[in-house]
N, C-alpha and C positions, 0 to 999 in steps of 0.2 A: 627479496626476504632476507632478513639478517640471520646471523648464526643461531642455530636452535638451542633453546634452553628447555630442560625437561620440565613439564608442567606438574609439579608436586605441589602438596598443600603448603609446604614451607615457603616455596618460590611465590605462590598465590598470595600467602599471608602478607608478605612484604609488598608485593605488587598492589594488593587490595588497599592497604593502608596509604600507599602512594596515591592512588586513584581517588580515594575519598577525601584527602586533603584538597583536592582541586574541585570536587562535585557535591561536597556536603555542605550545607549551609551552616555557619557557626550558630551556636545558641543564642547569641545576641542578635544576629541578624533574623533568625526564625521568630524571636519574640517580638522585634519591631514590626515585622510584617503581619504577624498574628494580631497585634493590636489594631492595625488598619483594617483587617479583615473582620475582626470583632466588632469594630466600630460600625462598618457597613452592614453587618447583620443586625446590630442592634437598631440601627436607623430604619431599617425595613421592618423589623418587629414592632417598632413603635408605631409606625404608620398603617400597619395592617390590623385587622381585628384579632382578639385574643385567641380565637379558635384556629387562626391560620398560624403555622410555625415556620420560620426562617430557619435554615440549616446549611451550615458549611459542609460541602462534601469534596470529593475528589482528592488528588494527591497532596495538596496543601493540608487538608484536614487530616489525612492520614500520616502526614509527614514522610512521605515517600518521594517528594519531588527533588530535581537536580537543582543545584545552586544557579541563580541567574535565569531559571526558568520557571518561574512561579506565576500561576494563574489563579484566580478565585473561581471556584464553582459554587454558586449560591442557589440553594433550591428553596422554592416557596411552596410549602406543603399545605394543601387545600383539604377540607373534610369531603366527603363523597357528594355531598348534596349540590355542589357547585358544578355548572357545566364546564365543558373544555373552553367554550367562549368566554366564560367568566375568568377562568384561570389565566388565559393569555391577556386579556384585556386589563385586568386588575393588577397582575404582576408588572405588565409593561408600563402602566400608568405610574405605579409606585418606584420602580426602578428609574425612570426617566427623571425622577426629582433628584437623583444623587449622581447617576452617571455622566460622564463627559463623552462626547463623540460617539454616542450610542447609536446602534442600528439594529432592526429586526433580522434575525438570521434563521435559517431553516435547515434541520438535519432531519431526524426521524420525526422531529416535534418542535414547533416554533419556540425561539427564546430570544432574549434581548442580550446584546453584549455591548460593552463599552469600557470606560476607564474609571477608576476610582483612586485618586491620590497616586496616579503614576502606575497603577497595576491593572492588568487586563482582568476584566471580569464578565462571566457569563452568569445570567441570573434565569433560571428555568423554572417555569410553572410546572407543578407535579401533584398528584394526589398522595395524600398521607397513608402510609400503611402501619396500623397498629401492630404492636408486638404480640406475637402468640396468635395472631389471626392468620387464616389461609391467605396466600398471596392472590390478589385480584388485580390484575394489571389492567388499569384504564387508560393510561397513556404510555407512550414508548420509553419513558425515562424513569417510571415509578420506582424501579429496582435499585436505582442508584444509591437512595437513602439507606437501603439494606446492605449494599455492597460496602459503604463506608462504616457502619456498625459492624459488620462481620469482620472486616480486615483488622479494626482496631481491637477486636476482642480476642484475636488469636495470633497476630503478628508480634515478633519480638523486635527489639531495638536493633539488633544485630541484622535481622532479615529486612528490616526497612532500609538499611544501608546496602544490602545486596540488591534490593528492588531498584535503587538509584543506579547502581553499577549496570544491572541489567538494561535499564532504559537508556543509558548512556551508550552501551554497547550496540543496542538496536537502532539508536539515532545515527550512530557512525556507520552502520550498514545501510541506512536508508529504509529500515522497516519497522520504525515505530509510528503507531498510529493507525487507527482501524478505518480511517476514511478510504474511499473507493480508489483514490489516486495511488495511495501507498499499498493498501490490502495488507496491512501489517498488524503489529502486536498493540493492543490497547494497554493502558496503564493497569487496569484491574486485571488483565490477563497476566501481565508482569507479576504482579502480587502474588496470584494463584500459583504461578509456576514457581516462585521462591518458596511459598508455603509447601507445595508438593515435594520438592527436592531438598528443601532446607537451607540451600545456599547457591550462590552464582556458581561456585566451584563445582558442586554436585550437578548442577542443571548441565553445565557444559560437559561433564563426563557422561551424563545420561544421554544428552542429545546425540552424541556421536554414534549411537546405537538404536536410535529411533526407526522404526519400520512404520512406513505410511500405510493407511492413514493412521496418524498418532492418536490414541484414545486416553484420556485421563480422567478419572472420577476421584476427587479428593475424599469425597464422603465414602466411597467404596460401595459394594453391594451389587455393581453391575459390571459384568465382564467387558473386556475390551470388544469381543466378538458382538455382544448386544448392542455396544454403544456405536459400533460401525454399521450395524444394521438400521439403528434409529436415525443416525445422521450420514447417511450413505453418500450424500452429495459434498461432504466436507472433508478436507485433506487433514484438518486439525481439530480434534474433539476434546474440549475441556469443559466439563459439566459445572454450571453455575452451582455453588454451595447453597445459595439463597433461593434458587428456582431450578429445580433439577431437570425442568422440560427444556431448558435453554442451553446452547452451546456458545460459550463466552468467545471460543476462538473461531467461530463461523467466518467473520470478515478476513481471517488470514488466508491469502492466496497459496496455491502450491508453489509459486515461484517464490514468494516471501519465506515460506516454511523451509523450502529447499536452500535458500540462501542462508538461513539461520543455521541449519545442520552443516552446511559446508563450511561456515564461518567458525564453528564450533571445532571443526577438524583443524582449520588454519590456526586458531588460537592455541589449541592443544600442541600443535607442531612447533609453534613459534609465540609463547606468550610473551607480551610485550605492552607495557602500560601505556606507551606513547601512542599506540593505535587508536586508544579511546579519545585522543585530542587532535590527531592529525586531520587537518582540514584541506579539502580539495581545492586548489586555485584554478581559477578560470583561465584557460589556456589562451594565448595569442594566436591570431590567424596563421602567423608563420609557423608555429609549433603544431598546429593543426594540420596544416599542409604537409609537413613532414612526417606526421605520423600516418595520415592518409597515404602518402606515397609509399611508405614502408609496407602498409597492407596490401596494396595493389588492387583494392576493390573498388566499387563505384558506389556513389551516394546520391540520394534523392531527398529533398528537403521539401515539405509542404509548410507554408507559412500563411496564417490568416488571422484577422482580428479575433480577440476572445469574446465569444458571444456573452451576453448578458442573462446568465442563468447560474444556479447554485453549483459549488464545485462538484459535489458528489454526481450531480446529473451530468454535468460536462465531462467528468472523467470517465463515466460510465460509457458515454458516447465515444470519447477518445480512443478507450481500450478496445471496444468493439471495431472501430473503424481501423485501428492498426493492425488488428489481427486479419480483418478481412482483406486489407490491401496487401499485407505480406502473403496471405493466400494466393491472391491473384498474381503476384510477382512469382511465387513458387511454381504455380500451375502453368505459367507461361515460359518457364525454364530459366528465369533470371536469378533464382536461388537468393533469397533473402537470409543473411547470416543472423541479423538482429535489427530490432527497431527500438527507438527511444523517443518519447514525447515529453515536453515540458511546457509549461505555461508561465510566461513572465512578461512584464512591461506591456501589458495589455494585449498580448499576442500569443498564439498557439503555434508550437513547432512540432512537426512530425518527421523524424529521420529515420531513413531506411538504408540498410548497407547491403549492398548486392555483390554477388560473386562476379556477375557479368553485366556489362553495359549494352553490349550488342551480342546477337547470335547469328548462326548461319540462317540463310532464308528457308532452309528446310529442316526437318527433324525426322527421326526414325521412329516409327510406331510398331511396337511388337504385338502380333496377332496370335491366334490360337494355333495348337498343333493340327496338322493336316488331318489327323485321325478323328477331329472333334465335329465331324458332320455338319449340322446346322449351324454352329457356332462359326465354322469356317466359311460357310456359304454367306452369312450375314456380314462377316468381316469383308469378303470379297466384294459383295454388292456396294458396300460403304465406300471402300477404298479403291476400287478398279479404275477409276477417273483421276486418281491422284497422280503425283508426279512419277511414282514407281511402285511396283508391287512385285514381291518375289519370295521365294522359299529358300529357308537357310536352317540347318540342324532341326529338320522336322517341323518348322514352324513357318507360319506365313508372316510376312513383314511388309510394311508400307513406308514409302517416303512421301511425307507431307509438307506442304508449304506452311510456314509458320504464319499465324495472324500478325504477330509483332516481332520483328527482328531487331528493334532497339527500344531502349527503355522509354524514350520520349513518346514513341507511338502508344505504348501501353499507358502512360500517365495521361496523355490525351483522351484516351478511351475512358479512363477512370474518371476524368472529370466531366466528360459528356454523358457517362452512364453510371453515376455513382451508386444507384441502387442496386444495378446488375452486379457490381463489385462488392456488394456488402456494406456499403458505407451507411453508418448509423443515420436514420432519417433525420435526427436532431440536428445534424451538422452537414446534411448534404449540400446546402447552399454555400456553405462556407468552403467545402471541399471543391465544389464546381469553380468557385472564383479564387481560389487560393492562388498565392504566387507559387510557383514550384520551380525549383532550382536543381540542376545536376551538375556533377563533376565539381570543378574549381569554383564555379559560380555559386555554389551552396555554401561556401566558407566566406563568412563577412562578419563584421563586427557584432551585429545583433543575434548571429547564430552561434557564437562561441560557447554559450552556456550549454546548449543542448549537445553540441559536439563534445565538450568536456565531459560531460555526463556518460556519453556514449562511448567514448574512447578510453574511459578509465574504469571498466567495470570491476577490475580486480581490486580497485579500491574499496569497492562496496562488499568485499568479502573479508575486509580487515588486513589485507596484504599490503605492506609498506616497503 
């Protein structure tokens, strides 16, 4: 960490200008890209009936995107009389006429994605919501048209730039994006946070004092206490101004929210424009071995082919399995310090770092106080045939044989009995047949990326 610079508005003003030079599209570039987007919208409008509207939404429509990272979100808005089946079939039929390398994708709602004149495009079927009418959600994406209109009606040009800065900041931390893999901040949430606090500077200052669960209502009228009661399962609550029943921040995981708050403190202590642009280089196997040796811990790596399923579904299964296997390692005394998963080059990697690779053949089990009557007798019945049983400091203790004295034994049991260890049913077969590597065997060319992500966690707090 470099020598500290005080985080003042004056310091930030200079830094902000420096960052925007790198991430804000020039007016000329924006206009060139807009012509391409408008051309696609016009073509879709011409081919569809007059009662169907084609609308450009998302960060490009709102001009809150980061330079070099522009996608087109095109919504095809249907009247209520059309069925969901019609929405999808008709939209896909029209979009295929203009998109290159298209494919049907699935999130909360099926859509078609592809390329138009070199730009990535998502074309999404949706129902049109008329101005002034009560919001009636028929498909999962109907609100998006209202989000675009709302943001454009209230955001200033300066705030648009601060949204870009916030997005760049979050991408650097690895917590930009609402998909399950990331569990992070959506673009719309970024816009709402800048609207709430006024600027990136003020958001950073405010985040340092956030108390969990964080509860924000831009429109006001509901207390933080009420919001926490309404959305009791969410760590981060930001009410959607266009649909006050919805929490925009519900996809944000506790880990991602915590990482953002920690990074706000890091940035406050050491504001540095270069942290927005520093990239993490994939380590060489020799560098990984050196770092692993310094730590003195043990590693277990599961490697298996990527299943053919939607990313959100796969990552939901991976997250559940990571936590369950970690629990098994901890329960048996191997003490997992951290785990990391990555999917790339057609394979899934799950990496676990353990304090212990092997353990004594026996373990000490604490029992009840001798004055605890029936509890004591129950403990004696269960433990009397174990290795040893004795009294110390007014308690009963037992010496038990361990089920697993080295990590290989436990891994074999996980692969034999994946359901017993809480492995997600969706990837049980993959875990049972996975290649599992321990120690130095887990460090090889293909595993460099997952190791790089795992061994450089401070990078994702903004520390350089």
